[in-house]
N, C-alpha and C positions, 0 to 999 in steps of 0.2 A: 662338699665334694672335693676330692683330691684333683690335682692338676691333670692326671691322666684321664679321668672321667670328663672333666671340662673339655679337654682336647677332643675326646671321642664325640661328645655331644655337639660340639661346634664345628668340627672339622678343621680346627686350627692347631698347629703344632705346639707342643709343650714349650719349645724354644720361643715361639712368638708370644705365648702367654706370659712367659717370664719377662720378655721384652716389654710387653704392655704394662706389666707391674712396675718395671724399672722406670718407665716413662710417666708413671702416675695415672695411667688410663684404667687400671684394674687393681683392685685391692684384694688381699688375701690375709686371713688370720694365720697364725702359726701354731701348730700343735706343740706340746712339750718336746716332742722329738724333732721339731724343726720343719715338719712337712707343711706345705701350703694347704689351707682349707678355704674353699670358695663357697659363698652363699649361692642359693638357687638363682638369684637375680643375675649372677655373673654370666649365665648363658645368654640372656638378652643383651647384656653389656658387650660381650665379645662379638655377637652378631652385629650390633650397632657399630662397633669399632671397625669391623670388616667392611661394612657398607660405606663408612666415611673414608676409609683408605681407598676403596674402589672408586669413590667419587673424586679422588685426587688430592684429598686433604693430607697434610703432613701431621705427624704425631703432636707437634706443638699446638696446631690449630684444633686438632681433635680434643686435646686436653682442655682447651678453652671452651669448646662446645659441649662436651659431655655433661657438665653440671647443669646445662640449660635444657637437657633432654630427659624425658622420663624413660627408664629402661624398658618398661613393659610394652609400650607402643611406639616409642621414639618421638612422641609428641613433645611440643615445647613446654617448658616449665616457665616460671616467672623470673628466672634468674638471668635472662639475657640482657647484656648491657648494650647501649647504643654503639659502642666501639665494636663489639662482637658482631652486631647486626651489619655494620658497615664492612667489616672484614669478610663476613660470609657472603654479602652481596658481591663483593669483589671476586671471591672464589667462584661464585655462580657465573659471573661474567666471564671469568677465565675458562670455565668448563664450556660455556656457550661458544666461545671462540674456538676451542678445541673441536667441538662437534661440527662447527661450520667448516673447519679445515678438513676434518675427516670426510664430510659429505662431498667437498670439492675433490678430494683424492679419489673417493669412490666413483664419482662421475667421470673423472679422467680414466680410471681403470675400465669402466663400462665402455667408454668410447674406444679404448685400445682393444678390448675383448671383441667388441662388435666389428671393428675393422679387421682384426685378425681372423675372425670367423668367416668373413666375406672373401678372404684371400684364397 
């Protein structure tokens, strides 16, 4: 499929798809005319990339992680190294800290809202 079709099916801009390719996150074949052609599996790959970005991972970490994931279901493959596992464990701890900070902020807002509503 061409880049426009992949963008339509994933909801990701063509510019982002080109960026993913430049970062080594996504691969495309080239037609004789120079157009990008993506395999059907690219849809799952792009969705996975989006999920990992949403989790707060940077493109370099995603590039390390993607070879260790199956595109169809996002499940693990056998390619994960101990260093990658350690890095991902650290990323998860960072996300847990962010969640805790957000929960504290929400609790504070709730208290302010409650106090303001009583006024």
